[in-house]
C-alpha positions in Angstrom: 53.5 -64.7 -0.8 53.2 -62.5 2.2 52.0 -62.6 5.7 48.4 -62.3 6.6 47.2 -61.4 10.0 43.6 -61.9 11.0 42.9 -60.3 14.3 39.4 -61.3 15.7 40.2 -60.5 19.3 38.6 -57.6 21.2 40.6 -55.6 22.1 42.9 -56.1 19.1 46.1 -57.9 19.5 47.7 -56.9 16.1 48.6 -53.2 15.7 47.1 -51.5 12.7 50.6 -50.3 11.6 51.4 -53.9 10.7 49.5 -53.3 7.4 52.3 -50.9 6.5 55.0 -53.6 6.7 56.1 -54.9 3.3 54.1 -57.9 2.1 52.0 -58.0 5.3 48.2 -57.8 5.2 46.1 -57.3 8.3 42.4 -57.9 8.8 40.4 -57.2 11.9 36.8 -57.7 13.2 35.6 -54.5 11.4 37.0 -55.8 8.1 35.1 -59.1 8.6 31.9 -57.2 9.5 32.2 -55.3 6.3 32.5 -58.5 4.3 29.5 -60.0 6.1 27.5 -56.8 5.5 28.3 -57.0 1.7 27.4 -60.6 1.6 24.2 -60.0 3.5 23.2 -57.2 1.2 23.9 -59.3 -1.9 21.8 -62.2 -0.4 18.9 -59.8 0.2 19.0 -58.6 -3.4 19.1 -62.2 -4.6 16.1 -63.0 -2.3 14.1 -60.1 -3.9 15.0 -61.4 -7.3 14.0 -64.9 -6.3 10.6 -63.7 -5.0 9.9 -62.0 -8.3 10.7 -65.2 -10.2 8.5 -67.2 -7.8 5.6 -64.8 -8.2 5.9 -65.1 -12.0 6.0 -68.9 -11.9 3.1 -69.0 -9.4 1.1 -66.9 -11.9 2.0 -69.2 -14.8 1.0 -72.2 -12.6 -2.4 -70.6 -11.8 -3.1 -69.9 -15.4 -2.2 -73.5 -16.3 -4.4 -74.7 -13.4 -7.4 -72.6 -14.6 -6.9 -73.9 -18.1 -7.3 -77.5 -16.9 -11.0 -76.9 -16.4 -11.3 -76.4 -20.2 -9.6 -79.7 -21.2 -12.9 -81.8 -21.3 -14.5 -79.2 -23.5 -11.4 -79.0 -25.8 -11.5 -82.8 -26.1 -15.2 -82.9 -27.0 -14.6 -80.1 -29.5 -11.8 -82.0 -31.1 -13.7 -85.2 -31.1 -16.8 -83.6 -32.7 -14.8 -81.8 -35.3 -13.0 -85.0 -36.2 -16.3 -87.0 -36.4 -17.7 -84.3 -38.8 -14.6 -84.4 -40.9 -14.7 -88.1 -41.2 -18.4 -88.1 -42.1 -17.7 -85.6 -44.9 -14.7 -87.6 -46.1 -17.0 -90.7 -46.3 -19.5 -88.7 -48.4 -16.8 -87.2 -50.6 -15.0 -90.6 -51.1 -18.0 -91.7 -53.2 -17.4 -88.8 -55.6 -13.6 -89.1 -55.5 -13.2 -92.7 -56.8 -10.8 -91.5 -59.5 -8.3 -90.4 -56.9 -5.2 -92.5 -56.1 -4.3 -93.5 -52.5 -1.7 -90.8 -52.5 -4.3 -88.2 -53.6 -6.7 -89.4 -50.9 -3.9 -89.0 -48.3 -3.4 -85.4 -49.5 -7.1 -84.7 -49.1 -7.0 -86.3 -45.7 -4.1 -84.2 -44.6 -5.7 -81.0 -46.0 -9.0 -81.6 -44.2 -7.2 -82.3 -40.9 -5.2 -79.1 -41.4 -8.4 -77.1 -42.0 -10.0 -78.5 -38.9 -6.9 -77.8 -36.7 -6.8 -74.2 -37.9 -10.5 -73.7 -37.3 -10.2 -75.1 -33.8 -7.1 -73.2 -32.9 -8.9 -69.9 -32.0 -11.6 -71.4 -29.7 -9.1 -73.7 -28.0 -6.7 -70.8 -27.3 -9.6 -68.8 -26.0 -10.3 -71.6 -23.5 -6.7 -72.0 -22.5 -5.9 -68.3 -22.0 -8.6 -67.5 -19.4 -7.0 -66.3 -16.1 -9.9 -66.4 -13.7 -12.2 -69.3 -12.7 -15.3 -67.4 -13.7 -13.9 -66.4 -17.0 -12.9 -70.0 -17.7 -16.3 -71.2 -16.9 -17.9 -68.5 -19.1 -15.5 -69.4 -22.0 -16.3 -73.1 -21.6 -20.0 -72.4 -21.8 -19.6 -70.1 -24.8 -17.6 -72.7 -26.8 -20.1 -75.5 -25.7 -23.0 -73.4 -27.0 -21.3 -72.2 -30.2 -20.3 -75.7 -31.2 -23.4 -77.4 -29.7 -21.4 -79.7 -27.4 -23.2 -81.6 -24.7 -22.5 -80.5 -21.2 
């Protein structure tokens, strides 16, 4: 190791030539100010980065918040689609008496898959609205298109 001198006095008590002595290191108030300045600059850059992240997350939160208004319509849409699917399954079951339980399970899964794929577009449309007015308009469009009660 060596010797470290930290001179924080004004005027200085340690002569600058001490740095030239073998295995001696000298720091003064100006050196400390430079370290503080570097750290302050780094913190300012990090604050700017943090602000960008916060704005992005705030926007995501607002989008999510706007999408909440569509949840009752999405629920009614899913319920109506499932009721229609079940009605058609009951009608078809009379004609599908030759099918095994396993085959009926396959038909059940296929019809659920078709319903899910058909509803995916309208539900995404409702969830992706970014403004309150756009969300309300999208809700009304879906309600009218699928004849959902308000």
